[in-house]
RORO-250400 format. One record per residue (C-alpha): y, x, z; residue in one letter. Coordinates in steps of 0.2 Angstrom, whole numbers, padded with zeros to 4 digits, always signed. Each point is the difference from the previous one (the first is absolute). Layout:
<recs>
YXZA/...
</recs>
This chain:
<recs>
+0000+0001+0002X/+0018+0007-0009X/+0016-0004+0009X/+0018+0002-0009X/+0012+0006+0013X/+0016+0001-0007X/+0010+0015+0007X/+0014-0003-0008X/-0003+0013-0015X/-0009-0004-0017X/+0000+0019-0004X/-0019+0001+0008X/-0008-0020-0009X/-0005+0006-0020X/+0001-0019-0003X/+0020-0003+0006X/+0009-0006-0017X/+0016+0009-0005X/+0009-0015+0006X/-0010+0002+0015X/+0008+0017+0003X/+0015-0003-0008X/+0002-0014+0016X/-0005+0011+0012X/+0011+0011-0005X/+0016-0011+0002X/-0007-0005+0017X/-0001+0017+0004X/+0017+0002-0004X/+0005-0016+0010X/-0006+0004+0013X/+0008+0018+0001X/+0017-0008-0002X/-0004-0008+0016X/-0005+0014+0011X/+0013+0010-0009X/+0013-0012+0009X/-0008+0001+0019X/-0003+0016+0002X/+0004+0018-0008X/-0011+0008+0015X/-0013+0017-0004X/-0016-0015-0003X/+0009-0010-0009X/+0004+0015-0014X/-0019+0002+0001X/-0004-0019-0004X/+0013+0002-0015X/-0007+0015-0008X/-0018-0009+0001X/+0005-0013-0011X/+0010+0009-0011X/-0017+0010-0001X/-0008-0018-0003X/+0012-0005-0015X/-0003+0018-0008X/-0017-0001+0000X/-0001-0019-0005X/+0010+0005-0015X/-0010+0017-0005X/-0013-0016+0000X/+0010-0010-0011X/+0007+0014-0013X/-0020+0002-0002X/-0004-0019-0003X/+0011-0002-0015X/+0002-0013-0006X/-0020-0007+0000X/-0001-0018+0002X/-0003-0008+0016X/
</recs>
């Protein structure tokens, strides 16, 4: 029995469509903006960098998919 657990990153899901990946990136950006308004401490900086890294990975994934039909 398999459980689908969403940890907020579609990069590890090979079945994720390009639109799913884009939606996740947009959600990451919204969270990032909210966090930036809350605080500017060192831990927050780390969290923002992690989100940026996830977005960079997602962009690479989209680029490798090209215009593959969903």
